[in-house]
C-alpha positions as CSV (number, residue, x, y, z in Angstrom):
1,M,-10.9,20.1,-2.8
2,R,-10.0,21.6,0.6
3,D,-6.6,20.0,1.3
4,V,-4.2,17.5,-0.4
5,E,-1.2,15.5,0.6
6,L,1.1,13.3,-1.5
7,H,2.5,10.2,0.2
8,G,4.1,7.1,-1.3
9,G,2.8,7.9,-4.8
10,I,-0.8,8.3,-3.5
11,L,-2.5,11.6,-3.5
12,Y,-4.9,12.1,-0.6
13,A,-7.5,14.8,-1.3
14,A,-9.9,16.2,1.2
15,S,-13.3,17.6,0.3
16,D,-15.2,20.0,2.6
17,C,-18.8,20.7,1.9
18,N,-18.7,23.9,4.0
19,C,-22.3,23.4,4.8
20,Q,-24.6,22.4,7.7
21,P,-27.0,19.4,8.1
22,D,-30.6,19.8,6.9
23,T,-29.7,22.3,4.2
24,P,-30.0,22.1,0.4
25,E,-26.1,22.2,0.2
26,F,-25.8,19.3,2.6
27,D,-28.5,17.3,0.8
28,A,-26.7,17.8,-2.5
29,W,-23.3,16.7,-1.0
30,D,-22.0,13.3,-2.2
31,G,-20.8,12.4,1.3
32,V,-17.2,11.7,0.3
33,G,-14.7,13.5,2.5
34,V,-11.4,11.8,1.2
35,R,-10.4,10.5,-2.2
36,L,-7.2,8.5,-2.9
37,Y,-5.6,8.8,-6.3
38,D,-2.8,6.7,-7.8
39,L,-0.2,9.0,-9.4
40,A,1.8,6.4,-11.3
41,D,0.8,8.5,-14.4
42,P,0.7,12.1,-13.1
43,T,-1.1,13.1,-16.3
44,A,-4.0,10.7,-15.6
45,P,-4.5,10.2,-11.9
46,R,-6.6,7.1,-11.1
47,L,-9.1,7.0,-8.3
48,L,-8.3,4.2,-5.9
49,A,-10.7,4.6,-3.1
50,T,-13.1,7.0,-1.3
51,I,-13.9,7.5,2.4
52,G,-17.2,8.8,3.6
53,A,-18.9,8.8,7.1
54,P,-17.7,9.5,9.7
55,T,-15.6,11.8,7.5
56,A,-18.2,12.8,5.0
57,S,-16.7,16.2,4.9
58,V,-13.0,16.8,5.7
59,H,-11.4,20.1,6.3
60,N,-7.8,19.0,6.7
61,L,-5.8,15.8,6.5
62,T,-2.2,14.5,6.9
63,V,-0.5,11.1,6.5
64,S,2.2,10.0,8.9
65,G,3.5,6.6,10.1
66,G,0.9,4.7,8.1
67,V,-2.0,6.6,9.6
68,L,-4.3,9.0,7.8
69,Y,-5.5,11.8,10.2
70,A,-8.6,13.6,9.0
71,T,-10.4,16.5,10.7
72,S,-14.1,17.1,10.1
73,M,-15.8,20.4,11.1
74,L,-19.1,19.0,10.0
75,E,-18.9,16.0,12.4
76,N,-16.7,18.0,14.9
77,A,-14.3,15.0,14.9
78,V,-10.8,13.9,14.3
79,V,-10.7,10.4,12.7
80,L,-7.6,8.2,12.2
81,F,-7.4,5.5,9.5
82,D,-4.8,2.8,9.1
83,V,-3.5,3.2,5.6
84,V,-1.3,1.0,3.5
85,H,2.5,1.6,3.0
86,N,2.8,0.8,-0.7
87,V,0.4,0.1,-3.5
88,W,0.9,-1.3,-7.0
89,P,-1.7,-2.1,-9.7
90,L,-1.8,-5.7,-10.9
91,D,-4.4,-5.1,-13.7
92,A,-7.5,-2.9,-14.2
93,E,-9.3,-4.5,-11.3
94,H,-6.7,-5.5,-8.7
95,V,-3.9,-3.8,-6.6
96,A,-1.3,-5.2,-4.3
97,V,-0.8,-3.3,-1.0
98,T,1.7,-3.6,1.9
99,Q,1.6,-2.4,5.5
100,E,4.8,-1.5,7.2
101,K,3.9,-2.8,10.7
102,I,4.5,-5.9,12.8
103,G,3.2,-8.9,10.8
104,G,2.2,-6.6,7.9
105,K,1.3,-8.8,4.9
106,L,1.1,-8.4,1.2
107,E,-2.5,-8.2,0.2
108,V,-4.5,-8.1,-3.0
109,W,-7.6,-5.9,-3.2
110,D,-10.4,-5.9,-5.8
111,L,-11.1,-2.3,-6.8
112,T,-14.5,-3.1,-8.3
113,T,-15.8,-4.3,-4.9
114,S,-13.4,-2.6,-2.5
115,T,-12.7,-5.9,-0.8
116,R,-9.5,-7.9,0.1
117,V,-9.4,-11.0,-2.1
118,A,-6.0,-12.5,-1.0
119,T,-3.5,-12.2,1.8
120,L,0.0,-13.5,0.9
121,V,1.7,-14.8,4.0
122,D,5.4,-15.6,3.8
123,G,8.0,-15.6,6.5
124,D,7.7,-15.4,10.3
125,E,6.3,-12.8,12.6
126,P,7.1,-10.0,13.2
127,N,8.5,-9.7,9.7
128,C,6.6,-7.6,7.2
129,A,6.4,-6.9,3.5
130,H,7.8,-3.5,2.5
131,T,7.3,-2.8,-1.2
132,A,5.8,-4.6,-4.2
133,Y,6.5,-4.3,-7.9
134,V,5.0,-6.0,-11.0
135,F,7.0,-7.1,-14.1
136,G,6.4,-9.8,-16.7
137,G,3.4,-11.5,-15.1
138,R,5.0,-11.7,-11.6
139,L,4.5,-9.7,-8.5
140,Y,7.9,-9.1,-6.7
141,A,8.0,-8.1,-3.0
142,A,10.8,-7.0,-0.7
143,W,10.1,-8.7,2.6
144,Y,12.7,-7.2,4.9
145,L,14.2,-10.0,7.0
146,D,12.8,-12.7,4.7
147,G,14.5,-11.3,1.5
148,G,12.8,-11.1,-1.9
149,R,9.7,-13.0,-3.1
150,A,8.2,-13.5,-6.5
151,F,4.5,-14.5,-7.0
152,D,2.9,-15.8,-10.2
153,L,0.0,-13.5,-11.4
154,T,-1.7,-16.0,-13.7
155,D,-4.7,-15.3,-11.5
156,P,-4.3,-11.8,-10.1
157,A,-6.9,-12.4,-7.4
158,A,-4.9,-15.4,-6.1
159,P,-1.1,-15.1,-6.7
160,T,1.0,-18.1,-5.9
161,L,4.6,-18.1,-4.7
162,A,7.0,-18.8,-7.6
163,A,10.5,-18.0,-6.1
164,A,12.2,-16.8,-3.0
165,Y,15.6,-15.7,-1.9
166,D,16.6,-14.7,1.6
167,T,19.1,-11.9,1.5
168,F,19.4,-11.5,5.3
169,A,21.1,-14.1,7.4
170,A,21.7,-12.5,10.8
171,A,19.8,-13.6,13.9
172,T,16.7,-11.7,14.8
173,T,14.5,-11.3,17.8
174,A,10.9,-10.3,18.1
175,G,10.2,-6.7,19.1
176,D,7.4,-4.1,19.5
177,K,8.0,-2.6,16.0
178,P,8.9,-4.0,12.6
179,D,12.6,-4.9,12.1
180,I,13.4,-2.9,8.9
181,R,16.6,-4.6,8.1
182,G,17.1,-6.8,5.1
183,A,15.4,-6.5,1.7
184,W,13.6,-3.1,1.4
185,G,13.4,-2.7,-2.3
186,L,13.8,-4.6,-5.5
187,W,13.5,-4.4,-9.3
188,A,13.2,-7.0,-12.0
189,D,14.1,-7.0,-15.7
190,A,15.3,-9.4,-18.3
191,G,15.6,-12.4,-16.1
192,R,17.4,-10.6,-13.3
193,V,16.2,-9.3,-9.9
194,V,18.1,-6.6,-8.1
195,V,17.4,-6.4,-4.4
196,G,18.4,-3.5,-2.2
197,D,19.4,-4.9,1.2
198,T,20.1,-2.6,4.2
199,E,23.0,-4.7,5.3
200,R,24.5,-6.1,2.1
201,G,23.8,-3.4,-0.4
202,L,22.7,-4.5,-3.9
203,V,22.1,-8.2,-4.4
204,V,21.8,-9.2,-8.1
205,L,19.9,-12.5,-8.7
206,T,19.1,-14.6,-11.8
207,E,15.7,-16.1,-11.9
208,G,16.1,-19.8,-11.8
209,G,19.6,-19.3,-10.5
210,G,21.0,-17.4,-7.5
């Protein structure tokens, strides 16, 4: 490992082969410049994804504003990647991710194939999903201006909307960046959902109630 950065519970690790093309060291290199690890359990990091060419060898990296910046001396390049804002495992094969940008959706990715299998669209542009959390067979999401959402995970590859509550009632207008007012965090336990709203504070909901 040449460089690491922890961001949003994800460890970004850079690997630099410190070699030149057409050498035995280069031929033996695995071609992976960046590895992403889930640190939900710090004692057992779980590999989420790998990034190769054009960053098959990465000297330094940093993550800022939803963008991964990677420098490669081997390729003599600086490469930018759009990275997710939040990730939460649904089961051994699927994770939910959010992107904090205009129109950022809640997506489900299959780790076995590295493909997006579902895009959960709820609310109007330019609203975006902020964070996601799993409890009791449901995926809960804080959706800023659109409040809190709960999705049924009977089929993790195709969650369905089970419940919704809008915590933000003020008028909004479209802009050139996400409007980060409203529900930006939530937690569920024992039939209750606690939503953290930037304007109202804590909003406590009862599932099936209000």
